[in-house]
Steps between C-alpha positions, in 0.01 A plus 500: 500500500642154578621626837158646576332168425741324734414745778131455431533122516666524841218715631230270364670193644528665840136593535167502318250778450142467614204730460283305740524234767622176340643166613790417266694174520837517673419814698757560777669185377830594665336383823479147356878459460558387857742574783767285659743274315371205702150546360621569146710183510180309582313645203306737728308204648512616863162633618443199728846484658618862513574598858739794525527871421429434132158361592383861496524469121420130442232429760462733799357217710849346509628788713371319809798266460750784550666385823745784565467861611598627154535325163672704225498403132687645201507401133655630178465366148555627148316413180561547127880513528484740793271754335220449755566478874274347763554567871322401820523596867290341773469536878291268718443527875357238731248677723417205724447124479196543277563801275757679286529803271717572196596775259612428142637730230551399135653690208517387137655756270693588188732799548673738261262450206593743217231755424550594135166671436678830437806363322374612157315827456230575242765608249684169523795633698662258746618628838643226725523744791122480529509131593398452864433190709214384717402209723203266470443337840229317692483510881289304746474538878320237709397516864403152624350348812439135594347319793452139609135399530337282764505200267829318556741559211288766326626855435347802332682798351451806286703767319413856407706610203579827332623494139684792342605492134695772323627546145734799510304823488255348251270299724441380854235309690395414855322178587359335812398141571460221754634143518360232732645161587443180697739229610425169665745244637379143545732285705876510447508437127222692325422868447236673289473862395289743302545867420265735319699783347325824412203364693297816449669570164781754487438838338784694337422864421716609204598862437683605183712811444608520137668799341429610145802315358391169653142548383636557151676161516170330582321680219763434234504131585118479494474423873228631724616761751469351852226634725471490877302201621473196728663160453343207683692192620266203540522252792739206477458184713799279579449170682765248600588187694838411650649178637829429678640160597830388653732269304654281764609617844794726414312825449458468124152585372296534184228761453276608217217742428240539225320830436223604265507867397146590393455834322160658439579745219397273215681259272878475540755274336506241779446125519142544622310797360154628424333827415451572871810368681835332434709266715881495508638199696826537691709224658810500717710237679774526761762268647668619815706417806337622819485879484851544362485444125231445236506429127191608305337467159170618361299560184237758414357692202383187322358601162459404137696724261422528129803451274565667164364195317170529695584195710486524879759403759464464875735724697571539870712732710764299690659621823771367729646630823692439817470631854745520790437579864761605753341571837288812445600563135324342200658538156309377193581487131281422199571455131180562311389525138242775454461419131416167336674219318555712189599824675730423792509800734679369805541708812698463821306582815651541847312563822603538861308456823618591848300413812565695818408443861366782711787722619587443864463870570130470406432197719570677826 
């Protein structure tokens, strides 16, 4: 029975059952992790300054700053000692001087999870040959478009996203949503950005396929058998401001950005919170030399955590990173803590970007 409870816990952690349309907290939360080691090193405070292929995820309006024929982005990271894997692929294409399009694909998954629901039969006999494995994975596909507006320095962008989530043969869901973003550059030093994720809310339609043995696990552990239903992801507004200033005349610069991540699904454990919305501040700074090298640091996930003695402590998620550029290749690394001060869960994140000019054979 212990093995069956473990299997049940995995299923319940991977998804949630709904009998009607509801808006739970942390729905589709894998889409809040972030892409690009450069952004993660800055504490995800990038909606005002993002301006490459990864803008399709962060703020589609930033795609107007793609200045090459094709911008390709790749990222891989692992969490929880390599148990969970997070991967990203992005392609951005500059259409003309005013517009660009992009495609992004994201996967967050745990593979080879033991399924022990049939390990022990009703007579108490153990048969290890009946242990199988399954995968719990979340997928997102984004198609983005951005265009410069008539107002100097102002850009508008949007993303249509498809979300597919699958838990072995037990459950799967399809979801659809829209993101919309704005970016405004004022002079040489200041940029401002805003993105509304799940602008129209994102609906995930869940479908469950449970055999008799799995249903028995739910019943014996006093859990309700999941029913098909809809999961609703509420809109999330992220606003930010960015500044960049030179330090001397040798190409060294300092830059920083502040973001406010405003969720609308009720009270969360953030610095600013209410029964209607919560605000999670994010901050990132960067020192660099021209476009060749950059050193980054950022903090996010600021929250008060209750200790065992009922006292509270203030915790933040620290992040550091470095970026290198060699002609058309950008290599970024981030070292990030996805836990808190009491549970250190550090992860190494590496991302690669390659920008390509239009092939000469296509220019003729």
